[in-house]
SERO-4910 file (N, C-alpha, C, O; in steps of 0.05 Angstrom, whole numbers):
BEGIN
 pado doro    nc1    nc2    nc3   cac1   cac2   cac3    cc1    cc2    cc3    oc1    oc2    oc3
  Met    A    621   1518    -55    640   1500    -43    648   1511    -16    654   1534    -13
  Asn    A    647   1494      4    655   1501     31    685   1503     33    699   1491     17
  Asn    A    695   1517     53    724   1519     58    736   1492     64    760   1487     57
  Asn    A    722   1474     77    733   1448     84    731   1428     61    739   1405     65
  Glu    A    719   1435     39    717   1418     16    739   1423     -4    736   1439    -23
  Ile    A    761   1409      0    784   1411    -17    791   1383    -26    793   1365    -10
  Tyr    A    796   1380    -52    804   1353    -62    830   1345    -48    850   1359    -48
  Gln    A    829   1321    -37    853   1309    -25    854   1280    -35    837   1264    -29
  Ser    A    875   1275    -51    876   1248    -63    877   1227    -41    890   1229    -21
  Gly    A    861   1206    -47    860   1183    -28    845   1190     -2    844   1173     16
  Ser    A    833   1213      0    820   1221     24    792   1234     20    773   1227     33
  Cys    A    791   1253      2    766   1268     -2    763   1275    -32    779   1291    -42
  Asn    A    742   1264    -45    739   1272    -73    710   1280    -79    703   1283   -103
  Ile    A    693   1282    -59    666   1292    -63    658   1313    -42    667   1312    -20
  Gly    A    641   1331    -51    631   1352    -33    603   1345    -22    594   1323    -25
  Glu    A    591   1365    -10    565   1361      4    543   1351    -14    527   1334     -6
  Val    A    541   1361    -38    520   1353    -57    523   1323    -63    503   1308    -63
  Glu    A    547   1315    -69    552   1286    -75    548   1269    -50    539   1246    -52
  Ile    A    556   1279    -27    553   1264     -2    523   1259      3    516   1237     11
  Gln    A    507   1280     -1    478   1277      3    467   1256    -16    449   1241     -9
  Gln    A    477   1255    -40    468   1235    -60    475   1207    -50    459   1189    -53
  Arg    A    499   1204    -39    507   1177    -29    490   1169     -5    484   1146     -2
  Lys    A    483   1188     12    465   1182     34    438   1174     24    426   1155     36
  Arg    A    427   1187      4    401   1179     -8    403   1150    -19    384   1134    -14
  Ile    A    424   1144    -33    427   1117    -43    429   1097    -20    417   1076    -22
  Gly    A    444   1104      0    446   1087     24    419   1082     37    413   1060     45
  Met    A    403   1103     38    376   1100     51    358   1082     34    343   1066     44
  Ile    A    359   1085      8    344   1067    -10    352   1039     -6    335   1021     -3
  Gly    A    378   1034     -5    388   1007      0    380    997     27    374    973     30
  Leu    A    380   1014     47    372   1007     75    342    998     75    335    978     87
  Ile    A    325   1013     62    297   1006     61    293    979     47    278    962     58
  Ile    A    305    976     24    301    951      9    313    928     25    301    906     27
  Ser    A    337    931     36    349    910     52    332    902     76    329    879     82
  Ser    A    322    922     89    305    917    113    280    901    106    272    882    120
  Val    A    267    908     83    243    894     75    251    865     68    237    846     76
  Phe    A    272    862     52    281    835     45    288    819     70    281    795     72
  Tyr    A    303    831     88    311    818    113    287    808    129    285    785    137
  Phe    A    268    827    133    244    821    148    229    798    136    222    778    150
  Phe    A    223    799    110    207    778     97    223    752     96    211    731     97
  His    A    249    754     93    264    729     93    262    714    120    257    690    120
  Ile    A    264    729    141    262    717    168    233    706    172    230    684    182
  Ile    A    213    722    165    186    713    168    180    688    152    168    669    162
  Phe    A    187    688    127    182    665    109    197    641    119    187    618    118
  Ser    A    222    645    129    237    622    139    223    610    163    221    585    166
  Phe    A    213    627    180    200    617    205    173    603    199    168    581    210
  Phe    A    157    614    182    130    604    177    129    583    155    111    565    156
  Ser    A    146    584    135    144    565    113    167    545    112    165    525     98
  Gly    A    188    551    126    211    532    127    226    531    101    240    511     96
  Tyr    A    225    552     85    240    551     60    270    555     65    278    563     87
  Ser    A    286    549     46    315    548     49    327    574     60    321    596     49
  Pro    A    343    573     80    357    597     91    375    609     70    382    633     72
  Leu    A    384    594     51    403    605     31    390    626     13    405    641      0
  Trp    A    364    629     14    351    651     -1    360    678     11    355    699     -1
  Gly    A    371    677     35    381    702     47    403    716     31    409    739     35
  Ile    A    415    701     12    435    714     -5    422    736    -22    437    754    -32
  Leu    A    396    736    -25    383    757    -40    384    784    -26    378    805    -38
  Ile    A    391    783      0    394    808     15    420    821      8    423    845     13
  Phe    A    439    806     -3    466    818     -8    465    842    -27    477    862    -21
  Pro    A    452    841    -51    453    864    -69    443    890    -57    457    910    -59
  Pro    A    419    890    -45    410    916    -33    428    924    -10    431    948     -5
  Ser    A    438    905      5    456    911     27    482    924     17    493    942     29
  Leu    A    491    914     -6    515    926    -18    510    954    -27    527    972    -24
  Ile    A    487    959    -39    480    986    -47    479   1005    -22    490   1027    -23
  Met    A    467    994     -1    466   1010     24    493   1016     35    500   1039     41
  Thr    A    510    995     38    536    999     50    554   1017     33    569   1033     44
  Ile    A    554   1013      7    570   1030    -10    562   1059     -8    579   1077     -5
  Gly    A    536   1064     -8    526   1092     -5    535   1104     21    545   1127     22
  Phe    A    531   1090     43    537   1101     69    567   1103     74    577   1123     86
  Val    A    583   1084     65    612   1085     69    623   1108     53    641   1123     63
  Gln    A    614   1111     28    624   1134     12    617   1161     25    633   1179     25
  Ala    A    593   1163     35    585   1188     48    602   1193     72    611   1216     76
  Arg    A    606   1173     89    622   1176    113    650   1184    107    662   1200    121
  Glu    A    661   1172     87    690   1176     80    694   1199     61    717   1205     54
  Arg    A    672   1212     52    674   1235     34    690   1228      9    707   1243     -1
  Phe    A    684   1204     -1    700   1194    -24    682   1175    -41    671   1156    -31
  Cys    A    681   1181    -67    666   1164    -85    684   1144    -98    704   1152   -111
  Ala    A    679   1119    -95    696   1098   -106    696   1099   -137    717   1096   -149
  Ala    A    673   1104   -149    672   1105   -178    689   1129   -188    704   1126   -208
  Phe    A    687   1152   -175    703   1174   -183    733   1168   -180    749   1174   -197
  Gly    A    740   1154   -158    767   1147   -153    779   1129   -174    802   1130   -181
  Leu    A    762   1110   -184    771   1091   -204    773   1103   -232    787   1093   -249
  Thr    A    758   1125   -236    758   1138   -262    773   1165   -262    770   1180   -281
  Asn    A    788   1170   -241    805   1194   -240    789   1219   -241    795   1238   -256
  Arg    A    767   1220   -225    750   1244   -225    745   1253   -196    751   1238   -177
  Tyr    A    736   1277   -193    727   1287   -167    706   1309   -171    705   1321   -192
  Asn    A    689   1314   -151    669   1335   -152    665   1347   -125    654   1335   -107
  Leu    A    674   1372   -123    669   1387    -98    652   1412   -104    651   1430    -87
  Thr    A    638   1411   -127    621   1434   -134    593   1431   -122    588   1411   -107
  Asp    A    576   1450   -127    549   1449   -118    530   1435   -138    506   1434   -134
  Lys    A    541   1424   -158    526   1410   -179    532   1380   -178    555   1372   -177
  Leu    A    511   1364   -179    514   1335   -178    526   1325   -204    518   1333   -226
  His    A    545   1307   -202    559   1294   -224    575   1312   -242    582   1304   -264
  Leu    A    581   1337   -234    598   1354   -249    627   1349   -240    635   1359   -220
  Thr    A    641   1332   -255    667   1323   -245    690   1337   -259    687   1347   -282
  Leu    A    712   1338   -245    737   1348   -256    757   1324   -257    753   1305   -242
  Glu    A    777   1327   -273    795   1305   -277    820   1308   -258    831   1329   -254
  Val    A    828   1285   -247    853   1283   -232    875   1278   -252    873   1259   -268
  Thr    A    896   1294   -251    917   1290   -271    943   1279   -259    959   1266   -274
  Asp    A    948   1283   -234    972   1275   -221    972   1244   -217    953   1233   -207
  Glu    A    993   1231   -226    994   1201   -225    994   1191   -196    981   1170   -191
  Asp    A   1008   1204   -178   1007   1195   -150    979   1198   -138    971   1180   -123
  Ser    A    966   1219   -145    938   1223   -135    920   1202   -146    902   1191   -132
  Lys    A    923   1195   -172    907   1174   -184    911   1147   -169    892   1133   -164
  Lys    A    936   1141   -163    942   1116   -149    929   1116   -121    918   1096   -114
  Arg    A    932   1138   -106    920   1139    -80    889   1137    -81    877   1124    -64
  Asp    A    877   1149   -102    848   1148   -105    839   1119   -112    819   1110   -101
  Arg    A    854   1105   -128    847   1077   -135    849   1060   -110    831   1043   -105
  Ile    A    870   1063    -95    873   1047    -70    850   1053    -51    838   1034    -40
  Lys    A    843   1078    -47    820   1085    -30    794   1073    -40    778   1063    -25
  Ser    A    790   1073    -67    766   1062    -79    764   1032    -74    743   1022    -67
  Tyr    A    787   1018    -77    787    989    -72    780    983    -43    766    964    -37
  Trp    A    790    999    -24    785    996      4    755   1000     10    743    985     26
  Ile    A    743   1020     -2    715   1026      2    698   1002     -9    679    994      4
  Ile    A    705    993    -32    691    970    -44    694    945    -26    674    931    -21
  Leu    A    718    940    -17    723    917      1    707    919     27    693    900     35
  Lys    A    708    942     40    694    947     65    664    943     61    651    930     77
  Ser    A    653    956     40    625    954     35    616    926     29    595    917     39
  Thr    A    632    911     14    626    883      8    626    866     34    608    850     38
  Leu    A    645    870     51    646    855     76    622    862     94    611    844    107
  Tyr    A    615    887     96    591    895    111    566    881    100    550    870    115
  Ala    A    563    882     74    540    870     61    540    840     65    518    828     69
  Leu    A    563    827     63    565    798     69    556    792     97    543    772    102
  Ala    A    565    809    116    557    804    144    527    806    148    515    791    162
  Ile    A    515    826    134    486    829    137    471    805    125    453    794    138
  Ser    A    478    797    100    465    775     88    471    749    102    454    731    104
  Ser    A    495    746    112    502    722    127    486    720    153    477    698    161
  Ser    A    481    742    166    465    742    191    437    733    185    425    718    201
  Ala    A    426    741    162    399    733    155    398    703    150    380    689    158
  Ile    A    419    692    136    420    664    131    423    648    157    409    628    161
  Ile    A    440    657    175    444    643    200    418    644    217    410    623    228
  Ile    A    406    667    220    381    669    235    359    651    224    346    637    238
  Ser    A    356    652    197    335    636    185    341    606    188    323    590    191
  Phe    A    367    599    186    375    571    190    367    561    218    357    539    222
  Ile    A    372    578    238    365    572    265    335    569    268    325    550    281
  Leu    A    320    587    255    291    586    257    280    561    244    261    548    254
  Val    A    291    553    221    281    530    206    288    504    221    272    486    221
  Asn    A    312    503    232    321    477    243    318    474    273    317    451    283
  Tyr    A    315    495    288    315    492    317    291    504    331    288    500    356
  Val    A    273    517    317    250    529    331    225    513    323    203    520    333
***
């Protein structure tokens, strides 16, 4: 554990090992989202299929954004909702949060992470729908 890795309720509940895991998850989501996005735009342009199929980009985009937001904020939403934290060098080795105020701050932070990630994913999938709608109707 690094000196700067100290559990702080509502602020930091994961260490470097867990952060790297969140980045890996974000990268997997990025790759899948990019492939879906690319093919959605291409198919919209060449086949004229419904732009609403762009909603299929939402799930991998959500995986991507949750992974990256958690890594950036050094906070796991799932751990925050289940009153856990992990600042060890072992993946998924969690300790329990016992203080009620800390649990409340962690839940609030978790909800904010989920909300932010959802809004980012909605923006990504909406942009695909809008771009494909323009391609189908105006090009």
